[in-house]
C-alpha positions in Angstrom: 93.5 494.0 130.2 92.1 493.5 126.4 90.7 496.6 124.8 87.2 497.0 123.9 86.6 495.4 120.4 84.0 497.7 119.4 86.0 500.8 117.4 89.3 498.3 117.5 92.1 498.2 115.6 94.4 495.7 114.8 97.9 495.8 114.0 99.3 493.2 111.1 102.6 491.5 111.5 104.5 489.5 108.5 107.6 488.0 108.5 109.0 485.9 105.4 111.9 483.8 105.6 114.8 484.2 103.5 113.8 481.5 101.9 110.7 482.5 100.7 109.5 484.0 97.6 108.9 487.7 99.3 106.3 489.3 97.3 104.2 485.8 97.2 104.8 484.8 101.0 104.4 488.4 102.3 101.1 488.6 99.7 100.1 485.2 101.3 100.3 486.1 105.4 98.4 489.3 104.4 95.5 488.2 102.5 95.1 486.1 105.6 95.2 488.2 108.4 93.5 490.6 106.2 90.3 488.0 106.7 91.2 487.6 110.4 90.8 491.4 110.9 87.5 491.3 109.0 86.1 488.1 110.7 86.5 490.1 114.1 85.2 493.1 112.5 88.2 495.1 113.1 90.1 497.6 110.8 93.5 497.3 110.2 95.8 500.2 111.7 99.1 499.0 110.4 101.4 496.4 108.3 104.7 495.8 109.8 106.9 493.7 107.5 110.5 491.7 108.2 112.7 490.2 106.1 114.8 487.4 107.7 114.8 484.9 110.8 112.4 484.5 113.4 115.4 483.4 115.9 115.9 487.0 116.8 113.7 489.7 117.9 115.6 492.6 116.7 114.0 493.4 113.8 112.4 496.6 112.4 108.9 496.2 111.5 108.4 494.1 114.8 110.2 497.2 117.2 107.9 499.3 114.7 104.9 497.4 115.6 105.8 497.4 119.1 106.4 500.9 119.6 103.3 501.7 117.8 101.2 499.5 119.7 102.5 501.0 123.2 101.3 504.4 121.6 98.0 503.8 120.8 95.0 502.9 123.0 92.9 502.0 120.1 94.8 498.9 119.1 93.1 495.3 120.3 94.9 493.1 118.3 97.9 492.1 116.9 97.3 489.6 114.2 100.2 487.8 112.4 100.0 484.6 109.7 101.3 481.9 112.7 103.3 481.1 115.5 106.8 481.2 113.6 106.3 484.7 111.9 106.4 485.9 115.5 109.3 483.8 116.9 110.9 480.8 116.9 112.0 480.6 120.4 109.6 480.0 122.7 111.5 482.4 125.0 111.2 484.8 122.6 107.6 484.2 122.0 106.0 484.3 125.5 108.1 487.4 125.7 106.6 489.2 122.3 103.4 487.5 123.5 103.4 489.0 127.2 104.4 492.3 126.1 101.2 492.2 123.5 99.0 491.5 126.3 100.8 493.7 128.3 99.9 496.6 126.1 96.6 495.7 126.2 96.0 493.7 122.7 96.0 490.0 121.9 97.9 488.0 119.6 95.6 486.5 116.6 96.6 483.8 114.6 95.3 483.6 111.5 95.7 480.4 110.4 94.7 479.0 113.2 90.7 479.0 114.2 89.8 482.6 117.0 89.3 481.2 119.6 88.9 483.7 123.3 91.8 483.3 126.0 91.3 481.1 128.7 91.6 483.1 132.2 94.2 480.4 132.8 95.6 481.5 129.7 95.4 484.9 130.6 97.1 484.3 134.0 99.5 482.3 132.5 100.7 485.0 129.9 100.5 487.1 133.6 102.9 484.8 135.7 105.4 484.8 132.1 105.8 488.6 132.4 106.0 488.5 136.2 108.9 486.0 136.1 110.5 487.8 133.2 110.2 491.0 134.8 111.8 489.6 138.5 114.7 488.3 135.6 115.2 491.8 134.5 115.7 493.2 137.9 118.2 490.1 138.8 120.2 491.2 136.3 120.3 494.7 136.9 123.0 496.2 139.2 121.9 497.4 142.2 121.0 501.2 142.7 123.2 503.0 145.2 120.9 506.3 145.6 117.2 506.5 146.8 114.6 507.2 145.3 113.7 510.6 146.7 109.9 510.5 145.6 109.4 507.1 147.4 109.9 509.3 151.1 
């Protein structure tokens, strides 16, 4: 469920590829993301930056953003410049989109026109999440001890 935008905040995620000039690329992305936050009437509560490949998810800035998103209840949006800044692999991208959605926020792409998510898109994100949860459970070893609080 998406949070109310009345007093909502946004977190901005920037990722600069190794072959881009870091200051110029980060500044360009930041301006676009801040502009989108202003268009949506959001206060920017944090800016997280990584330098390097979008082919892996273990990035310190992304991890910090997701940790803060999980702890806060006033963040309605995570804004990034384009889809590739989040992840280059579709599986990684869908996992991050679902994680953001599960935290009650929405992923917003600053380089594209803003639009509200349709019911079908929201259902698709939920379905991706349920598949990922089932896949994770399938990979975990079985637990031999019963849960004491379930009886």
